[in-house]
C-alpha positions as CSV (number, residue, x, y, z in Angstrom):
1,M,0.0,0.0,0.0
2,M,1.3,3.5,-0.8
3,R,2.3,5.6,2.2
4,F,1.8,9.3,2.3
5,S,3.4,11.8,4.7
6,A,1.1,14.3,6.4
7,E,3.9,16.9,6.2
8,D,4.3,16.4,2.5
9,L,0.5,16.5,1.9
10,L,0.2,19.8,3.9
11,S,3.1,21.3,1.9
12,A,1.5,20.3,-1.4
13,L,-1.8,21.9,-0.4
14,L,0.0,25.1,0.6
15,E,1.9,25.2,-2.6
16,A,-0.9,24.2,-5.0
17,A,-2.1,26.9,-7.4
18,P,-5.7,27.9,-6.5
19,R,-8.2,27.2,-9.3
20,P,-11.9,27.9,-9.9
21,T,-14.2,25.6,-8.1
22,S,-15.8,24.5,-11.4
23,Q,-12.5,22.9,-12.4
24,A,-12.5,20.5,-9.5
25,P,-12.1,16.9,-10.8
26,R,-15.3,14.9,-11.3
27,D,-13.6,11.6,-11.1
28,A,-11.2,11.9,-8.1
29,R,-11.1,12.0,-4.4
30,G,-8.6,13.1,-1.7
31,L,-7.7,16.2,0.2
32,Y,-8.7,19.7,-0.7
33,G,-8.6,23.3,0.5
34,L,-10.9,26.3,0.1
35,V,-9.4,29.7,-0.8
36,D,-11.2,32.9,0.1
37,H,-11.6,36.1,-1.9
38,H,-8.3,37.4,-0.6
39,G,-6.5,34.4,-2.1
40,D,-5.8,32.9,1.4
41,L,-6.3,29.1,2.1
42,R,-8.8,29.0,5.0
43,Y,-10.2,25.4,5.1
44,I,-8.8,21.9,4.7
45,G,-11.2,18.9,4.2
46,S,-11.4,15.6,2.4
47,T,-13.8,13.6,0.2
48,S,-13.7,10.8,2.7
49,S,-17.0,9.5,1.5
50,T,-16.7,7.1,-1.5
51,D,-19.6,8.6,-3.3
52,Q,-18.2,12.2,-3.4
53,T,-15.8,13.6,-5.9
54,F,-13.9,16.8,-5.6
55,Y,-16.4,18.5,-7.9
56,E,-19.4,17.3,-5.9
57,R,-17.9,18.4,-2.5
58,I,-16.3,21.7,-3.5
59,H,-18.3,23.1,-6.4
60,R,-21.7,21.8,-5.4
61,R,-21.8,21.3,-1.6
62,H,-19.4,24.0,-0.3
63,R,-20.5,26.6,-2.9
64,T,-24.2,26.0,-3.2
65,G,-25.1,24.1,0.0
66,S,-27.1,25.5,2.9
67,E,-25.3,28.1,4.9
68,G,-26.3,26.5,8.2
69,M,-24.6,23.2,7.4
70,S,-20.9,22.3,6.9
71,H,-20.8,24.0,3.5
72,Y,-18.1,26.6,4.1
73,F,-18.3,28.9,1.1
74,S,-22.0,29.2,1.8
75,A,-21.5,29.9,5.5
76,M,-18.6,32.3,5.2
77,Y,-20.2,34.5,2.6
78,N,-23.7,34.5,4.1
79,T,-23.4,38.2,4.5
80,G,-24.8,41.6,3.3
81,R,-26.7,41.3,0.0
82,M,-25.8,37.6,-0.2
83,W,-27.5,36.7,3.1
84,R,-30.6,34.7,3.6
85,D,-32.4,32.9,6.5
86,R,-33.4,29.6,5.0
87,T,-35.8,29.0,7.8
88,D,-37.9,32.1,7.1
89,P,-40.6,31.3,4.5
90,L,-41.7,34.9,4.4
91,T,-38.4,36.0,2.8
92,K,-37.9,33.0,0.6
93,A,-38.1,34.8,-2.7
94,D,-35.6,37.5,-1.8
95,G,-33.5,34.9,0.0
96,D,-33.3,32.6,-3.0
97,L,-31.9,35.6,-5.1
98,A,-29.4,36.4,-2.4
99,K,-28.2,32.8,-2.4
100,A,-28.0,32.7,-6.2
101,L,-25.8,35.9,-6.0
102,R,-23.6,34.2,-3.4
103,N,-23.2,31.1,-5.6
104,E,-22.0,33.3,-8.5
105,F,-19.8,35.4,-6.2
106,V,-17.9,32.2,-5.2
107,I,-17.4,31.3,-8.9
108,D,-16.0,34.8,-9.6
109,H,-13.8,35.4,-6.6
110,C,-13.1,32.3,-4.6
111,R,-10.9,29.3,-5.5
112,A,-9.9,25.8,-4.3
113,V,-6.9,23.4,-4.3
114,W,-7.0,19.7,-4.3
115,L,-4.7,16.6,-4.0
116,P,-6.1,13.4,-5.6
117,L,-5.4,10.3,-3.6
118,P,-5.9,6.6,-4.3
119,D,-9.1,5.0,-3.0
120,T,-7.0,2.4,-1.2
121,V,-5.6,4.9,1.4
122,D,-7.4,6.0,4.5
123,I,-8.3,9.5,3.4
124,A,-10.0,10.4,6.7
125,R,-6.9,9.5,8.7
126,L,-4.7,11.5,6.5
127,E,-7.1,14.5,6.8
128,A,-6.9,14.3,10.6
129,E,-3.1,14.2,10.5
130,V,-2.8,17.1,8.1
131,L,-5.2,19.2,10.2
132,S,-3.1,18.5,13.3
133,L,-0.1,20.1,11.5
134,A,-1.8,22.9,9.7
135,P,-1.2,26.5,10.8
136,D,-4.2,28.2,12.5
137,H,-4.9,30.7,9.7
138,V,-5.0,27.9,7.1
139,I,-7.9,26.1,9.0
140,A,-9.6,29.3,10.3
141,W,-12.9,28.1,8.8
142,N,-12.7,24.6,10.2
143,R,-15.3,24.1,12.9
144,R,-16.4,27.7,12.3
145,R,-13.5,29.3,14.2
146,M,-13.9,32.4,12.1
147,Q,-16.8,34.8,11.6
148,A,-18.5,35.2,8.2
149,Y,-16.9,38.0,6.2
150,D,-18.2,41.5,5.9
151,E,-19.6,41.9,2.4
152,P,-16.8,42.6,-0.1
153,V,-18.9,45.3,-1.7
154,D,-16.7,46.0,-4.8
155,L,-16.4,42.4,-5.7
156,V,-20.1,41.8,-5.3
157,E,-20.7,44.8,-7.6
158,G,-18.4,43.1,-10.1
159,T,-20.5,39.9,-10.0
160,L,-23.7,41.9,-10.4
161,R,-22.3,43.6,-13.5
162,R,-21.5,40.2,-15.0
163,L,-25.0,38.9,-14.2
164,G,-26.7,42.0,-15.6
165,W,-29.4,41.9,-12.9
166,G,-32.1,44.5,-13.1
167,A,-33.9,46.8,-10.7
168,R,-36.2,44.0,-9.3
169,E,-33.4,41.7,-8.4
170,K,-31.2,44.5,-6.9
171,A,-34.1,45.6,-4.8
172,A,-34.6,42.1,-3.5
173,I,-30.9,41.7,-2.4
174,E,-30.9,45.2,-0.9
175,R,-33.9,44.1,1.3
176,Q,-31.8,41.1,2.3
177,R,-28.9,43.4,3.2
178,L,-31.2,45.4,5.5
179,R,-32.5,42.2,7.1
180,F,-28.9,41.1,7.6
181,M,-28.1,44.3,9.3
182,S,-31.2,44.0,11.5
183,A,-30.3,40.5,12.4
184,M,-26.8,41.6,13.4
185,V,-28.1,44.3,15.7
186,S,-30.7,42.1,17.3
187,P,-29.4,38.6,17.0
188,V,-31.8,35.7,17.7
189,A,-29.9,33.3,19.9
190,A,-29.8,29.7,18.7
191,P,-30.1,27.7,20.8
192,A,-32.3,29.7,23.2
193,P,-30.3,31.9,25.6
194,K,-29.1,30.3,28.8
195,P,-30.5,32.1,31.8
196,A,-27.7,33.6,33.8
197,T,-27.7,33.1,37.5
198,V,-27.8,36.4,39.3
199,R,-24.9,36.4,41.8
200,Q,-23.5,39.2,43.9
201,M,-19.8,38.8,43.2
202,R,-17.0,41.0,42.1
203,V,-15.2,40.4,38.8
204,T,-11.4,40.8,39.0
205,P,-10.8,44.6,38.5
206,F,-9.3,45.5,35.2
207,P,-5.9,47.3,35.1
208,E,-6.0,51.1,34.7
209,G,-4.6,52.6,31.6
210,P,-3.5,54.2,29.4
211,F,-2.8,51.4,27.0
212,R,-1.7,51.4,23.4
213,F,-3.6,48.2,22.4
214,F,-4.9,44.9,23.8
215,A,-4.6,41.3,22.9
216,L,-7.4,38.9,23.9
217,D,-7.6,35.1,24.1
218,V,-10.3,32.7,25.3
219,E,-10.5,29.0,26.1
220,T,-13.7,27.0,25.7
221,A,-15.2,24.0,27.4
222,N,-16.4,22.3,24.2
223,N,-17.0,22.8,20.5
224,D,-19.6,25.4,21.2
225,R,-17.6,28.6,20.6
226,G,-19.8,30.4,23.2
227,S,-18.7,28.0,26.0
228,I,-15.9,30.3,27.2
229,C,-14.3,29.1,30.4
230,Q,-11.3,31.5,30.6
231,I,-10.5,34.9,29.2
232,G,-7.1,36.6,29.1
233,V,-6.4,40.1,28.1
234,A,-2.8,41.5,27.6
235,C,-2.7,45.2,28.1
236,V,0.2,47.0,26.4
237,R,1.2,50.3,27.9
238,P,2.8,53.2,26.0
239,D,6.3,52.0,27.2
240,N,5.5,48.6,25.7
241,S,5.3,46.9,29.1
242,I,2.5,44.3,29.3
243,E,0.0,43.8,32.2
244,T,-2.2,40.7,31.9
245,W,-5.7,40.4,33.2
246,V,-7.2,36.9,33.5
247,T,-10.5,35.4,34.8
248,Y,-12.1,32.0,34.8
249,V,-15.7,32.0,33.5
250,D,-18.4,29.6,34.4
251,P,-20.0,28.6,31.0
252,Q,-22.7,26.6,32.8
253,E,-21.9,23.6,30.6
254,E,-22.3,20.0,31.5
255,R,-20.1,18.8,28.6
256,W,-16.4,19.4,28.9
257,V,-14.3,18.3,25.9
258,F,-11.1,20.3,26.1
259,T,-10.1,19.8,29.7
260,Y,-7.3,17.6,28.4
261,L,-5.9,20.6,26.5
262,H,-6.1,23.5,28.9
263,G,-6.7,21.7,32.2
264,I,-9.9,23.6,33.1
265,S,-12.9,21.7,34.3
266,A,-16.3,22.3,35.8
267,R,-14.6,22.1,39.2
268,T,-12.0,24.7,38.2
269,V,-14.7,27.4,37.4
270,Q,-17.0,26.6,40.3
271,G,-17.9,30.0,41.8
272,A,-16.4,32.0,38.9
273,P,-18.5,34.7,37.2
274,T,-20.6,34.0,34.2
275,F,-19.8,35.6,30.8
276,A,-22.8,37.9,31.3
277,E,-21.1,39.2,34.5
278,V,-17.7,39.5,32.9
279,L,-18.7,41.3,29.7
280,P,-19.5,44.7,31.2
281,V,-16.0,44.9,32.6
282,L,-14.5,44.1,29.2
283,R,-16.9,46.3,27.4
284,D,-15.9,49.4,29.4
285,A,-12.2,48.6,29.3
286,L,-11.9,47.8,25.6
287,N,-14.4,50.4,24.2
288,G,-12.7,52.2,21.3
289,A,-9.5,50.3,21.7
290,T,-7.6,48.1,19.3
291,V,-8.0,44.4,20.3
292,Y,-5.8,41.7,18.7
293,Q,-6.7,38.1,18.5
294,H,-4.5,35.3,17.0
295,S,-6.8,34.0,14.3
296,G,-10.5,34.7,14.1
297,F,-11.6,32.3,16.8
298,D,-11.6,34.6,19.8
299,R,-13.8,37.2,18.2
300,S,-16.3,34.6,17.1
301,A,-16.3,33.0,20.5
302,V,-17.2,36.4,22.2
303,A,-20.0,36.8,19.6
304,A,-21.3,33.3,20.3
305,A,-21.2,33.8,24.0
306,C,-23.1,37.1,23.6
307,G,-25.7,35.2,21.6
308,N,-26.0,32.5,24.3
309,C,-26.7,35.2,26.9
310,G,-28.9,37.3,24.7
311,L,-26.5,40.3,24.9
312,P,-25.4,42.6,22.1
313,V,-22.0,41.9,20.6
314,P,-19.4,44.6,21.5
315,Q,-18.1,46.5,18.5
316,W,-14.4,46.4,19.3
317,D,-11.7,47.3,16.8
318,W,-10.6,43.7,16.2
319,R,-7.2,43.0,14.5
320,D,-5.5,39.7,13.8
321,S,-2.0,39.1,14.9
322,V,-1.7,36.2,12.5
323,N,-1.8,38.7,9.6
324,V,0.9,40.8,11.3
325,A,3.1,37.7,11.7
326,R,2.6,36.6,8.1
327,V,4.0,39.8,6.8
328,A,6.8,40.1,9.4
329,W,8.0,36.5,9.0
330,P,7.1,35.3,5.5
331,E,9.7,32.5,5.7
332,L,7.4,30.6,8.0
333,R,4.7,30.3,5.3
334,G,4.4,26.8,4.1
335,N,6.8,25.6,6.8
336,A,5.7,25.7,10.4
337,G,3.1,28.4,9.8
338,H,2.2,31.4,12.0
339,G,0.4,29.8,14.9
340,L,1.4,30.6,18.4
341,A,3.2,27.3,18.8
342,S,5.4,27.9,15.7
343,L,6.0,31.6,16.6
344,K,7.0,30.5,20.1
345,Q,9.9,28.5,18.7
346,H,10.8,30.9,16.0
347,L,10.9,34.0,18.2
348,G,11.9,32.4,21.4
349,L,8.8,33.4,23.2
350,K,8.2,32.0,26.7
351,F,4.6,31.1,27.5
352,E,2.3,28.2,28.4
353,H,0.1,27.5,25.4
354,H,-3.7,27.0,26.0
355,D,-3.7,29.3,29.0
356,A,-5.8,32.4,28.0
357,G,-3.6,34.9,29.8
358,E,-0.4,33.4,28.5
359,D,-1.7,33.2,24.9
360,A,-3.0,36.7,25.0
361,R,0.4,37.9,26.2
362,A,2.1,35.9,23.4
363,A,-0.1,37.5,20.8
364,A,0.8,41.0,22.2
365,E,4.5,40.1,22.1
366,V,4.1,39.0,18.4
367,V,2.8,42.4,17.6
368,L,5.5,44.2,19.6
369,R,8.2,42.0,18.0
370,S,6.8,42.8,14.5
371,E,6.9,46.6,15.0
372,G,9.7,48.3,13.2
373,I,9.8,46.0,10.2
374,Q,6.4,46.3,8.7
375,L,3.8,48.5,7.1
376,V,1.1,50.2,9.2
377,R,-2.6,50.1,8.4
378,T,-4.3,53.1,9.8
379,R,-7.8,54.7,9.5
380,P,-8.8,56.9,7.9
381,P,-6.7,56.1,4.7
382,V,-4.1,58.7,3.8
383,P,-4.1,59.8,0.2
384,T,-1.1,58.5,-1.8
385,G,0.4,62.0,-2.2
386,Q,0.5,62.4,1.6
387,I,2.3,59.2,2.4
388,L,5.7,59.9,3.9
389,L,8.7,57.9,5.0
390,V,11.4,59.0,7.4
391,A,14.9,57.9,6.5
392,D,16.1,54.9,8.5
393,E,12.7,54.5,10.1
394,D,10.9,51.1,10.1
395,F,7.3,50.3,9.7
396,H,4.6,48.0,11.1
397,L,1.6,46.3,9.4
398,I,-1.7,46.0,11.1
399,E,-4.5,44.6,8.9
400,D,-8.1,45.7,8.9
401,D,-10.6,46.6,6.3
402,D,-9.1,50.0,5.3
403,N,-6.4,50.7,2.7
404,T,-2.8,50.1,3.7
405,V,-0.7,53.2,4.0
406,L,2.8,53.9,5.2
407,V,3.1,55.7,8.5
408,V,6.2,56.6,10.6
409,Q,6.6,54.2,13.6
410,E,8.8,55.9,16.1
411,P,10.8,53.7,18.4
412,A,9.1,53.6,21.8
413,A,12.2,54.7,23.8
414,A,13.5,57.3,21.5
415,S,13.3,61.0,22.4
416,M,11.7,63.5,20.1
417,P,14.1,65.0,17.5
418,S,15.1,68.6,17.9
419,D,14.3,69.3,14.3
420,P,10.5,69.5,14.0
421,N,10.7,68.9,10.2
422,P,13.0,65.9,9.7
423,C,13.9,65.0,6.1
424,K,11.1,63.1,4.5
425,H,10.7,61.4,1.2
426,T,8.2,59.3,-0.7
427,G,8.7,55.7,-1.8
428,R,11.5,55.1,-4.3
429,H,10.2,54.8,-7.8
430,I,11.7,51.7,-9.5
431,G,9.8,51.5,-12.7
432,T,6.8,52.0,-14.9
433,T,5.2,49.4,-17.2
434,E,2.5,49.6,-19.9
435,I,-0.7,47.6,-19.6
436,T,-1.3,45.4,-22.6
437,R,-4.5,43.6,-23.7
438,G,-2.8,40.4,-22.7
439,N,-2.3,41.7,-19.2
440,L,-6.0,42.6,-18.9
441,D,-7.1,39.2,-20.2
442,N,-4.7,37.2,-18.0
443,N,-4.4,39.2,-14.9
444,H,-0.7,39.9,-14.8
445,I,1.6,42.9,-14.9
446,Y,4.9,42.7,-16.7
447,L,7.9,43.9,-14.7
448,R,10.6,43.1,-17.4
449,S,12.1,46.5,-17.8
450,F,13.0,46.9,-14.1
451,F,12.9,43.3,-12.9
452,D,16.5,43.6,-11.7
453,K,15.4,46.2,-9.1
454,F,13.7,43.5,-7.0
455,P,15.6,41.4,-4.4
456,A,17.2,38.3,-5.9
457,D,16.0,36.1,-3.0
458,A,12.4,36.9,-3.8
459,I,12.7,35.7,-7.4
460,G,11.7,32.0,-8.0
461,G,11.2,29.7,-10.9
462,S,8.4,29.3,-13.4
463,N,6.0,27.4,-11.2
464,R,4.9,27.4,-7.5
465,A,7.0,24.3,-6.8
466,S,10.1,26.4,-7.5
467,A,8.9,29.5,-5.6
468,A,11.4,31.7,-3.9
469,Q,11.8,31.3,-0.1
470,R,11.4,35.1,0.5
471,E,8.2,37.0,-0.4
472,I,7.6,40.7,-1.0
473,A,4.6,42.7,0.2
474,V,2.6,44.5,-2.5
475,D,0.2,47.3,-1.5
476,W,-2.2,47.7,-4.3
477,G,-4.9,49.7,-2.5
478,G,-7.1,46.8,-1.7
479,A,-8.3,45.4,1.6
480,T,-5.1,43.4,2.2
481,V,-1.5,43.5,1.4
482,V,-0.5,40.7,-1.0
483,M,2.4,38.5,-0.1
484,T,4.0,37.0,-3.2
485,D,7.3,36.1,-4.8
486,L,8.2,36.8,-8.4
487,D,8.2,34.5,-11.4
488,G,11.7,34.7,-12.7
489,Q,10.9,33.3,-16.1
490,K,7.7,35.3,-17.0
491,K,8.9,38.3,-14.9
492,F,5.7,39.2,-13.1
493,F,4.1,38.8,-9.6
494,R,3.5,35.1,-9.1
495,K,0.2,35.6,-7.2
496,R,-2.2,37.3,-9.6
497,A,-5.7,36.9,-8.1
498,W,-5.6,40.6,-6.8
499,I,-4.6,42.0,-10.2
500,R,-8.1,41.5,-11.7
501,E,-9.7,43.5,-8.9
502,F,-6.9,46.1,-9.2
503,F,-7.7,46.5,-13.0
504,E,-11.4,46.6,-12.4
505,R,-11.2,49.1,-9.5
506,H,-9.3,51.6,-11.7
507,G,-11.1,50.8,-15.0
508,A,-7.7,49.9,-16.5
509,R,-7.4,50.0,-20.3
510,A,-4.6,48.8,-22.6
511,G,-2.1,51.6,-22.9
512,D,-2.5,52.7,-19.2
513,M,0.6,52.5,-17.1
514,V,1.4,50.9,-13.7
515,A,4.0,52.6,-11.5
516,V,5.9,50.5,-8.9
517,E,7.5,52.0,-5.9
518,E,9.7,50.5,-3.2
519,V,8.4,51.8,0.1
520,A,10.5,49.7,2.5
521,P,12.8,46.7,2.1
522,Y,10.7,43.9,0.5
523,S,7.7,46.2,0.4
524,Y,6.2,47.7,-2.7
525,R,3.3,49.8,-3.8
526,V,1.6,49.8,-7.3
527,A,-0.5,52.6,-8.7
528,L,-2.3,53.0,-12.0
529,Q,-1.5,56.0,-14.2
530,R,-4.1,56.8,-16.8
531,R,-3.0,57.1,-20.4
532,I,-3.4,60.7,-21.7
533,S,-5.3,60.6,-25.0
């Protein structure tokens, strides 16, 4: 019998070129991954059932299945104008249109990867082994450890233009968007809210600020994300010192599944406050602040716990330290990944994994370690002409839904310069290239005339199997910075999914120009320059 290594299978999934779901094989089974509209692998699964092919599982089930089931494209894009409540017969007509739009959106903007395996191997066992090795961000959708996306408005508009829908259909999906917004403001808890026992007890006082940002981590009793049994918050002061706040939480659960992992049991939390009693303390302390989580699980757990208690979800400014780590240490991509366990070894962090306070502190340290070598995402966006760099200063990337811009990040311990107007300059222009019809049709940008301006260790071979070990960051004005290496044979960016949206967003035409600037080591910005007729 053929033997397969879980490490090799995971590497193959991470290196596979994402392809449209409709191209999934109709005559093969094995392991597969789902890729979101940002081009990121988010789910790993298998066609363990003998009567399911890749095409049936990916293109039909995950894309067109019911959003309440384990059909992850349907679940993760059940949002905005693509949202429906399949249990509500009164909105069925509008909901069916919203679901049809969602199905087409996935065709346009999402992708998948797959690895065919012989029917003679134990596919389910291999899947479990691969999942045990996969980085957290790669399996962020598995078991719903990540919330559904906010509607990618520009991409949805692109799909609507392709479909050519009229006023009637657009009015229906707009009604669905309003219903979605109403459901988010007044969520209907499912299952029914658990009654919270009213107890006169004092929650551990929260540290007094000021703080630069926070990092939050939770542990849960079982697979219900709302079964929070411990919360830890790392509070980062202006001098970058960290003070950690931790509390046990009584989830009022009878089923404890993860005690073996974190050591917390029903006996441990006996007498601890409920989530409903802890939330007001957190709501006051974190209001208006930046709150990091390491992957999307913690935010979704807080939202689920609020639903269980019938409480409104706090609207904190959530950020993901996985995204920060991915840009700071791209060499971990496809190797050990950017989970806390991997970063602990790579950065020499000292903490006990699966303790909420320790994990929160580790996430905060990841952000602090990354500062000084990355781009900063700020809000509101700064117009391109106002983006400034200070010589010899470094930068820091924080990802959210705004545009990425470059902002000076001063060292925490440095004193203010005596010169109030230090020398400033914009990013260094390295080249301009003309957009051809072929570029528009095939979603690529030729970099031939200035290809030697890019770092040699970020240039790979002609396919993903020979990709460079180092990646560059490309800020193209979208929701996320793209991490990619360069195709040394074709002389363009290897990852190209973002280029289609870049062209569409600017209405690019053959003859227009794309300018490329180096804004920091291994960091670049591209901008469209309109052809003057």
